[in-house]
N, C-alpha and C positions, 0 to 999 in steps of 0.2 A: 692746635688741639691734639692731644696724645691719642693713640689708638685704644689703649687700655687704661682704665682706672682700677687700681688695686685697692680694695676696700678692706680695712682691718679694724675690728672692734677689740679693744683691750680692757681687760679688768684683772688687775693683780697678776701680771704675767712677767714679772721681772726676771724669772729664771729662763724665759724662752724668747721674749720679744726681740732681743738683740740678734739672735741667730735667725729668727724669722725674717727680720728686715734685711739682714745681710744676704739671705738667699734670694730676696727680690732684687736687691741692688746688683747682684752678680749675674743677672739674666743676660743671655746673648742677644735677645731682642730687647732693645732699650727704649722704645717709644711708649712710655707709660708714665703715669703719675701714681703716687701712693697717698691715699686718704686714710689717715689714722684718727679714730675717735676713742679717746680715753673715757671709759664709762665709770668715772669716779674712783679710780684705783687708789688704794691706800698704801701701796708699797712703792718701790723705786722705778716703776714702769716709766713714768714721765721723764725722769732723769736719764734713763737709758735711751728713750726715743729721741730726746733733745740732743743727745751726744752725736747723733748722725747728722752730718752736714751735707745735705743733698737737696738741690733746688726742686727736685721732683716730689719731695715729701711735703704734704700739708697736714698739720697737726691741729686737732681740736679736742677740747675737754668739756665734759658735761657732767652733771650730777648723775649718780648711779640710777639707771632706769632699766637695766637689763640688756642682754646681748642683742635682742631684736631691735630695740630702740636705737642702740648705738650703730648697728649695721644700717638701719634706715637713714640715720643722719649722714653716714658716710656715702651711701648711694645717692642721696639727694644732692650732696655737694660735688659729686663726680662730674667731670666735664667730658669724658670720653664716650664714644658710642658703645663700647664694650666694658662690662663690669666683670672684673676678676675677683672672685671671693677668696678670702684667705683668713683662716683662724690665726690667732696671735701666738700659737705654740707649734704650728706646723711648718714644714720646710718644702721649698720647691727645688727641683733639680735646675741647673743653670739653663737648660733648654726648654723649660716648661712653657713660657710664653711664646717661644719660637714654634713649638708644636701646636699650641692653640691657634697661632696665626696661620699655620699651614691648614688646619681644619677649617678655619673661617674662609680661607681662599678657595678650598676645595668644595665646600658646601655653603655657598653664600646665601642660599635661600633658607637655611636653617637658622635657629635662634639660640640654641643651648648646646654647649660644647664641653666635653669633659675628658680628662686623662685618667689612666689607671693609677693606683696608689698602693702603698704598703703601710702597715701599721708598725710603729716602734713602741714596744712595751719594755722599758728599761733597756737592756742590751739585746733584746730579741726582736726579730723582724718577722712579720707575718704577711704573706701575700694574700690578697682578697679574692674570693670567688663570687661569681654572679650566676643568676639563673638563666643566662644565655651563654652559648659557647664563645670563648675568647681565644683567638689565635694571636700569635706574636706580632704579625705584620699587617693584619687586616683591620681597617676602621669599620665601625658599625654605626648604623642609624637604627635606634631601637626605641620601643615603647618603654617608658620609665617603669611602669608597673610590672610588665612582663620580665624585665631585666633585673628587678630589685627585690626579689623575694628571699634572697640569701643575704646579700649586702646591697646597700643602695648604690646604684650605678653613678649617682652624683652625690657629692657632699660639699661642705662649705669651704673646702680648700682646693678642690679639683675642678671647679666649674667656672666657666666664662659664659655670660649671657649678654645678648644685646640689651641695652638699657631700656628699650621699648617693652621688653618682657614685663617689667615691673608696672608699666602703665596698663598692661592687659590683665595681669593676675593679682596686682596689688603688692604691698610690701610685707615684711615680717609682721606677724600678729603679736603685738606687744603684750597681750593678755596671757600669753603662754610663757611660763617661766622656763620650761625645759622641753625641748621637742619642737621648737618653732621652726627649725630647719625642715623637719618632716612635713609639717603643715604647708610650708611654702612649696616644697617639692611636689606635693600632691597637686597643688594648683597649677604648677608648671607642667606636670605630667598630663593633666587634663587638656592642655592646650598645645603642647609641643612634643616633638620627638627629641631624642637625645643623640647627638653625634659623639661617639666614644672612640678614643684612641687607646689601644692596648698597652702603650708604652707606660711603664711605671716611672712617673716623673714627680710624684708627691709623696712625702713621708708624713703620715698622720702620727703625731706624737701623743701617745696616750698618757697624759699627765694625771696624777692623782688629784690635782686641784680642779680639774675640769668639771663643769656642771653635770655632764653626763655620768661622771664617776662618783659624784657626791650626792646626787638626787636619789633618795630612797623612798619617795612617795609618788603614787600615781595620780594624786588629786590635782596637781597643776600641770599634768601632761595633756596633750591634745585629746579631745573627745571624738573627733572625726564626724560629729553630727552634721556638719554642713555638707558632707559628701555622701551621706546615706541615700540621697535622692538619685544619685548616679549609679548606685550599686547594681540594680536589676539589669541595666543595659550595658554594664561595663564589668565583665567577669574578672579581668585582670586587676582592676581597681578593688573589687570586692575581696579577692584573695590577698592583695597587698594590705588592705585595711584589717582583715581578720588576723593576719600574722602580726601586725602591730598591736591589735587588741589582745592577742595572746601574750605579747611581751608586757603590756600594761597590766593585764590580769595577774600574771605571775608577780610583778612588782607589787601590786596591791595586796596579794595574798601574803607575801613576805612581810609587808608592813602592817598586817592585820586590819586592812581597810576592806571590810567585808562588803559594804554597800558598793564601793567603787569596783571591787572584783566582780560582783554580780552584774553591774552595768556593762562592763566589757564582755563578760562571759556570755551573757544572754544574746549578744548581737553576733556571735561567732557562728559561722556555718562549720561544723566539725569536719566536713569534707575538704575544707581548705587547710586543715592541719594534718601533719603526719602522726603516726601512732605514738611516737615519743612525746610529741607536744600534747596530744590528748591525755596521755597518762600523767604528764606533769600537772595539768590543770586539775586533775582529780586528787592529787597527793595532798596530805596534810601539810600545813605551813612548816611545821618543825622538820619534817622529812626534806622539804624543799631547801630549808636552810642548811641542812647537813650536806645535801647534794651540791649546793652552791659552794660550800667550803672545799669539797673534794675537787670540783671543777676548777676553782681558782688555783688550788695547789697543783693540779696536773697541767694547767695552762702555763704556770710559772716554770714547769719542768720541760716545756716545749711541745706538749701535746695539746692540740686545739680541739676542744669539744664544744659543739654548738647544737642547740635544739633546732636549728634551721637546716640541718643536713641529715 
């Protein structure tokens, strides 16, 4: 039995999946299997995957059912005690699994482990910041909600979980078309601490084809209703949810989804937002669209502007 099951869901990633797989096969820690589920791709993803001849790769194909469903299939087919999540367009440093194994050995009683990452947008690289102080050499054991109000301390390419975590919190919610990661991470955060290595060992490739970049409606995003009952007794959760509601409300306003906007807006405690965020919520949609264009232009020039800072 391998120590890690690397699970990858693929949908039309012919431009990326080859490099992603190569980054796994070049790991210095080699005790792993790779479970790939092709979620009904219509491009050459399957051909590229099948060009890799390695006994550690298990390949499955199913009709298109969404990223959550494909990830669930991969996790259920995994045989290792640790699940290593990886998106089909992201890249691991060669020592990624070695570092995750170090964390597991150092913190054996924990269940969720993550490494730091950077974002690649075309030829630019952006280091991520978090709502807890990060030093270069010190591991952290943190509360997910406290650590994730700027960027999520875990994501779907930087995280290793004991397989039993899914038995406790459940699998990806297949009814959510975009944002199923956040929904799963909330359930994880309610149950487990996060062990975090500050080493930047993952590159998040921001592809224009990704669902997060092409989803312009808030209607199929998470509603967070299932977690409202915990908000009064869990202030970090409440703040985390309000910041996500802020993002969903802005998305809804840009899409002229007035009813959806009000659903999110009415549940936000303004004290959990900064002054910039409160101002953005009150702006007319047309002004928001102009600001978004300016923000995208400046980001392309290397200036990082975020409403979360």
